[in-house]
C-alpha positions in Angstrom: -42.5 -28.8 -272.9 -46.1 -28.5 -271.6 -47.6 -31.4 -269.9 -50.8 -32.2 -267.9 -50.4 -33.3 -264.3 -53.2 -35.1 -262.5 -53.6 -36.2 -258.9 -56.1 -39.0 -259.1 -59.0 -40.3 -257.1 -60.8 -37.0 -256.3 -64.5 -36.9 -257.0 -65.9 -34.4 -259.5 -69.2 -32.6 -258.9 -70.9 -29.6 -260.2 -71.6 -28.6 -263.8 -69.6 -28.9 -267.1 -70.9 -27.0 -270.0 -70.2 -28.5 -273.4 -68.6 -26.3 -276.0 -69.3 -26.0 -279.7 -68.5 -29.1 -281.9 -65.0 -29.3 -283.1 -66.0 -31.3 -286.2 -68.6 -28.7 -287.1 -66.5 -25.6 -286.4 -63.5 -26.7 -288.5 -65.8 -27.0 -291.5 -68.0 -23.9 -290.8 -65.0 -21.6 -290.7 -63.7 -22.4 -294.2 -67.3 -22.4 -295.5 -67.6 -18.8 -294.4 -65.2 -17.8 -297.2 -68.0 -18.5 -299.7 -70.0 -15.5 -298.6 -69.6 -12.1 -300.1 -70.0 -10.3 -296.8 -69.5 -11.0 -293.1 -70.4 -14.3 -291.4 -70.8 -14.5 -287.6 -70.4 -17.9 -286.0 -71.4 -18.4 -282.4 -70.4 -21.2 -280.0 -66.9 -21.6 -281.5 -64.8 -23.8 -279.2 -61.5 -22.5 -277.8 -59.2 -25.1 -279.3 -55.9 -25.0 -281.2 -57.5 -26.3 -284.4 -59.5 -23.1 -284.6 -56.4 -21.1 -284.0 -54.8 -22.9 -286.9 -57.8 -22.2 -289.1 -57.6 -18.5 -288.2 -54.0 -18.5 -289.3 -55.0 -19.8 -292.7 -57.8 -17.3 -293.0 -55.4 -14.5 -292.2 -52.9 -15.9 -294.7 -55.6 -15.7 -297.3 -56.4 -12.1 -296.4 -59.6 -12.5 -294.5 -60.2 -10.4 -291.4 -61.1 -12.4 -288.3 -62.4 -11.1 -285.0 -63.1 -13.2 -282.0 -64.8 -12.4 -278.7 -65.2 -15.3 -276.4 -67.1 -18.0 -278.4 -68.2 -15.6 -281.2 -66.1 -15.4 -284.4 -66.8 -12.9 -287.2 -65.2 -13.6 -290.5 -64.9 -10.9 -293.2 -64.3 -12.7 -296.5 -64.4 -9.7 -298.8 -60.7 -9.2 -298.8 -59.8 -12.9 -299.4 -57.1 -13.7 -302.0 -56.6 -17.1 -303.5 -53.1 -17.6 -302.1 -51.6 -21.1 -302.3 -51.8 -22.6 -298.8 -48.3 -23.8 -297.8 -47.5 -27.0 -295.9 -46.3 -25.2 -292.8 -49.9 -24.1 -292.0 -52.0 -26.7 -293.8 -50.2 -29.5 -291.9 -51.4 -28.2 -288.5 -54.8 -29.8 -288.8 -56.7 -32.3 -290.9 -59.6 -29.9 -291.6 -57.4 -27.6 -293.7 -58.6 -29.7 -296.7 -62.0 -27.9 -296.5 -60.3 -24.9 -298.1 -60.0 -27.1 -301.2 -63.8 -27.1 -301.7 -64.4 -23.6 -300.5 -61.6 -21.9 -302.6 -62.6 -24.1 -305.6 -66.1 -22.8 -305.4 -65.1 -19.2 -304.8 -62.2 -18.8 -307.3 -62.5 -22.0 -309.5 -59.0 -22.8 -308.2 -57.4 -24.1 -305.0 -53.8 -24.9 -304.2 -53.5 -26.6 -300.8 -50.7 -28.8 -299.4 -51.8 -32.1 -297.8 -53.4 -31.7 -294.4 -52.2 -32.8 -291.0 -54.1 -34.3 -288.0 -53.8 -37.3 -285.7 -52.0 -40.4 -287.0 -54.8 -42.8 -286.3 -54.6 -44.5 -289.7 -54.6 -44.0 -293.5 -56.6 -41.0 -294.3 -56.4 -40.5 -298.1 -58.4 -37.8 -299.8 -59.0 -39.7 -303.0 -62.8 -39.5 -302.5 -62.7 -35.8 -302.3 -60.6 -35.5 -305.4 -62.8 -37.8 -307.4 -65.8 -35.7 -306.5 -64.1 -32.5 -307.5 -63.3 -34.1 -310.9 -66.9 -35.2 -311.3 -67.9 -31.5 -310.9 -65.5 -30.6 -313.8 -62.3 -29.8 -312.0 -58.8 -31.1 -312.9 -56.5 -32.2 -310.1 -52.7 -32.0 -310.3 -50.6 -33.4 -307.6 -47.0 -32.2 -307.2 -45.3 -34.0 -304.3 -47.4 -32.8 -301.4 -49.2 -29.9 -303.2 -52.7 -30.3 -304.7 -53.9 -27.9 -307.4 -57.6 -28.2 -308.2 -59.1 -26.0 -310.9 -62.0 -25.7 -313.3 -63.1 -23.2 -315.9 -66.6 -24.0 -314.8 -68.0 -26.3 -312.0 -71.0 -28.2 -313.3 -73.6 -30.2 -311.3 -73.1 -34.0 -311.3 -74.3 -37.2 -309.8 -71.7 -38.4 -307.4 -71.6 -41.7 -305.4 -69.1 -41.8 -302.5 -67.2 -45.1 -302.3 -67.2 -44.5 -298.5 -69.6 -42.4 -296.5 -66.8 -40.0 -295.6 -67.6 -36.9 -293.4 -64.8 -34.9 -294.9 -65.7 -35.7 -298.5 -69.4 -35.1 -297.9 -68.6 -31.6 -296.6 -65.9 -30.8 -299.1 -68.2 -31.7 -302.0 -71.1 -29.6 -300.5 -68.8 -26.6 -300.4 -67.6 -27.1 -304.0 -71.1 -27.7 -305.4 -73.0 -24.8 -303.9 -71.9 -22.5 -306.6 -71.8 -25.0 -309.5 -74.0 -24.6 -312.5 -77.0 -26.9 -312.3 -77.9 -29.6 -309.7 -75.5 -31.9 -307.8 -76.7 -35.2 -306.2 -74.3 -36.8 -303.8 -75.2 -40.4 -302.7 -73.9 -42.5 -299.8 -73.1 -39.4 -297.8 -72.4 -39.3 -294.1 -75.3 -38.8 -291.8 -73.5 -37.0 -288.9 -75.1 -34.0 -287.2 -72.1 -32.0 -288.2 -73.1 -32.4 -291.9 -76.5 -30.9 -291.0 -74.8 -28.0 -289.2 -72.7 -27.2 -292.2 -75.7 -27.5 -294.6 -77.7 -25.2 -292.3 -75.0 -22.5 -292.4 -74.8 -22.7 -296.2 -78.5 -22.5 -296.6 -78.6 -19.4 -294.4 -76.0 -18.0 -296.8 -78.3 -18.5 -299.7 -77.4 -22.0 -300.8 -80.0 -24.5 -301.9 -79.2 -27.8 -300.1 -81.7 -30.5 -299.2 -81.3 -34.0 -297.7 -78.5 -33.3 -295.2 -78.7 -35.9 -292.5 -79.9 -38.6 -295.0 -77.9 -40.7 -297.4 -78.7 -38.4 -300.4 -77.9 -34.7 -300.6 -79.2 -32.6 -303.4 -77.6 -29.2 -304.1 -78.8 -26.7 -306.7 -76.1 -24.2 -307.5 -76.4 -20.5 -306.9 -74.4 -17.6 -308.2 -73.9 -15.7 -304.9 -73.8 -16.4 -301.2 -74.3 -13.7 -298.5 -73.3 -13.3 -294.9 -75.4 -14.6 -292.0 -75.4 -15.6 -288.3 -75.1 -19.3 -287.4 -74.6 -21.4 -284.3 -72.3 -24.3 -283.8 -74.0 -27.4 -282.4 -72.8 -28.8 -279.1 -69.9 -31.2 -279.3 -71.3 -34.7 -278.9 -67.8 -36.2 -278.6 -66.8 -33.8 -275.8 -70.1 -34.6 -274.1 -69.6 -38.4 -274.4 -66.0 -38.0 -273.0 -67.3 -36.2 -269.9 -70.1 -38.7 -269.5 -67.6 -41.6 -269.4 -65.5 -39.6 -266.9 -68.5 -38.9 -264.7 -69.4 -42.6 -264.6 -66.0 -43.2 -263.0 -65.6 -40.4 -260.6 -68.7 -38.2 -260.8 -71.0 -37.2 -257.9 -74.1 -35.8 -259.5 -72.0 -34.3 -262.2 -74.2 -32.3 -264.5 -73.1 -32.2 -268.2 -75.2 -29.5 -269.9 -75.6 -28.0 -273.4 -75.9 -31.4 -275.1 -78.3 -32.9 -277.7 -79.1 -36.4 -276.4 -80.4 -37.5 -279.8 -76.8 -37.1 -281.2 -75.6 -39.5 -278.5 -78.2 -42.3 -278.6 -75.9 -45.2 -279.4 -73.4 -44.0 -276.7 -76.0 -43.4 -274.0 -77.6 -46.8 -274.8 -74.3 -48.5 -274.0 -73.9 -46.5 -270.8 -77.3 -47.7 -269.7 -76.6 -51.2 -270.8 -73.5 -51.5 -268.4 -75.5 -50.0 -265.6 -74.4 -46.3 -265.4 -76.5 -44.2 -263.1 -77.6 -41.6 -265.6 -80.5 -39.1 -265.8 -81.1 -37.6 -269.2 -82.9 -34.3 -269.6 -83.8 -32.2 -272.6 -80.3 -30.7 -272.9 -78.3 -32.3 -270.0 -77.2 -35.5 -268.3 -76.5 -36.1 -264.6 -74.3 -39.0 -263.7 -73.0 -40.5 -260.4 -70.4 -43.2 -260.4 -71.1 -46.8 -259.3 -68.5 -49.2 -258.0 -69.1 -51.9 -260.6 -70.4 -52.1 -264.1 -71.5 -54.9 -266.4 -69.3 -55.9 -269.3 -70.4 -55.3 -272.9 -69.3 -55.5 -276.5 -68.5 -52.3 -278.5 -68.2 -52.2 -282.3 -67.5 -48.8 -283.7 -69.6 -47.7 -286.7 -70.5 -44.8 -288.9 -73.2 -42.5 -287.4 -75.7 -43.3 -285.9 -73.6 -46.2 -284.7 -71.2 -46.2 -281.8 -68.7 -43.3 -282.5 -65.1 -44.3 -283.2 -64.1 -41.0 -281.4 -65.6 -42.3 -278.1 -64.3 -45.9 -278.1 -61.1 -44.8 -276.3 -62.8 -43.0 -273.4 -65.3 -45.7 -273.1 -62.5 -48.3 -272.9 -61.4 -46.7 -269.7 -64.9 -47.1 -268.3 -64.9 -50.8 -269.3 -61.7 -51.4 -267.3 -64.0 -51.1 -264.2 -66.6 -53.6 -265.4 -66.9 -57.1 -264.0 -66.3 -59.8 -266.6 -64.9 -59.6 -270.1 -65.6 -56.7 -272.5 -64.5 -56.4 -276.1 -64.0 -53.3 -278.2 -63.7 -53.6 -282.0 -62.5 -50.7 -284.1 -63.9 -50.7 -287.7 -63.1 -47.1 -288.8 -59.4 -46.4 -288.1 -56.6 -49.0 -287.9 -54.4 -47.1 -285.4 -56.8 -46.3 -282.6 -55.1 -48.6 -280.0 -51.8 -46.9 -279.7 -52.6 -45.8 -276.1 -53.3 -49.3 -274.9 -49.6 -50.0 -273.8 -49.8 -46.9 -271.5 -53.0 -48.2 -270.0 -51.4 -51.6 -269.4 -48.5 -49.9 -267.8 -50.9 -48.1 -265.4 -52.5 -51.4 -264.5 -55.2 -52.1 -267.0 -55.8 -55.7 -267.9 -56.2 -55.3 -271.7 -55.0 -57.4 -274.6 -55.0 -56.4 -278.3 -55.6 -58.7 -281.2 -55.9 -57.2 -284.7 -58.6 -54.5 -284.5 -60.1 -55.6 -281.2 -59.2 -55.3 -277.5 -60.3 -57.6 -274.7 -60.7 -56.0 -271.3 -60.7 -58.4 -268.4 -62.1 -57.8 -264.9 -61.8 -54.5 -262.9 -58.4 -52.9 -263.0 -56.6 -50.7 -260.4 -54.7 -47.9 -262.0 -51.4 -46.4 -260.7 -50.3 -43.0 -261.8 -47.5 -43.0 -264.4 -45.7 -40.8 -267.0 -47.6 -41.4 -270.2 -48.3 -39.9 -273.6 -51.3 -38.7 -275.6 -50.9 -40.7 -278.8 -53.8 -38.9 -280.5 -56.7 -36.5 -279.6 -59.3 -39.0 -278.3 -56.6 -41.3 -276.7 -55.4 -38.2 -274.9 -58.8 -37.6 -273.4 -58.9 -41.3 -272.4 -55.5 -40.9 -270.6 -56.9 -38.0 -268.7 -59.8 -40.1 -267.5 -57.3 -42.9 -266.6 -55.3 -40.4 -264.6 -58.3 -39.2 -262.7 -59.1 -42.7 -261.4 -55.5 -43.7 -260.8 -53.8 -43.8 -257.4 -51.0 -41.1 -257.2 -49.7 -38.8 -259.9 -50.1 -39.1 -263.7 -48.2 -36.9 -266.1 -49.3 -36.7 -269.7 -47.0 -35.5 -272.5 -47.8 -34.7 -276.1 -50.8 -32.8 -274.8 -51.0 -30.7 -278.1 -53.2 -33.6 -279.3 -55.7 -33.0 -276.5 -55.8 -29.2 -276.8 -56.7 -29.6 -280.5 -60.1 -30.8 -279.7 -61.2 -30.2 -276.0 -62.0 -26.6 -275.2 -60.7 -25.3 -271.8 -60.5 -28.9 -270.6 -58.2 -28.1 -267.6 -60.4 -25.2 -266.4 -63.6 -27.3 -266.8 -62.2 -30.2 -264.8 -60.7 -28.0 -262.2 -64.0 -26.2 -261.7 -65.7 -29.5 -260.7 -63.0 -30.6 -258.3 -60.4 -32.5 -260.4 -56.8 -32.0 -259.4 -55.4 -31.3 -262.8 -53.0 -28.7 -264.1 -50.8 -27.6 -267.0 -47.1 -27.7 -266.2 -43.9 -26.8 -268.0 -41.0 -29.1 -267.9 
């Protein structure tokens, strides 16, 4: 079993370069199947979720070549094979093949996706949208069959501003007959990134990044070159880390506008941060002010950053609170933090963090992707040795995290036990 071992209380200094966004990449890769010829994607992160997507692509018959951060996808040989549970369950984003294959072949057969167990994550909104476009949905145990003789443009209102549903319905609608209008969509930068790729392929999409997306269907899509935006969640994670053990730690290849709510909270509690055009430089301080965090849909405070930020708040003077409004199981890591010495209590969907805590290294687990990143930060500020198991969660979303942290002075390594 692979684990991460950390020797804490070493300063980190130098430069960390942020990789391409996980939440964009996992949608851009399935979207490439809609083209009739090759699609080249640059700034693809080196994470296990991408490896799982490549496995699905190859299962469908696509040719995939990768060289460092560049991925070339050859969709001409794709066949509409049913995607079995043993590969669809490796990541949540396998559900994007529903929209892509439905648009390309008018039929998709995909088993229910996997991902972190951070709460109920139904795909009802996706399925209702497919039905609005003219598809029928059949559910057989864990297998979803979605098919249509013809996809037709429709007016769709999402019950919840879901990132996954927004992207999936964009994928399905780009080749539908007529015009599709999707209301109450997500505003995330990743939505814009996917729409940009599709438009480069010849789609006609407007409104991405606003609450209303309009898609005029086209008959064919062609290959193109597109870049993945920097990962704002990875950037925020390293910013939180830098505020605790950084010495002029430079975090580069970021888009500060994508992190405004997060950066605002860093400044509010007193973090020593300098923001440039595409970088941030942070040096730790001994004390921080308390604050209140309430997660919200973009552009609000990201749910994916509340766990790393919680570690930062354990070093603030006074009482801080964090309220999670998106996922109901995002506090599973708190017992491990308490074991390490954090003074945190949980009540319903909120945590209270009381006074600065002194952390001691322990044997702990990564309960999900972002909690795993939080546990790494905890280990870096803890006295002694911290060993983290279940690290597959972390490797799903943080590209070369061991190498990046080692290069700036962290004492962190992968071990086999």
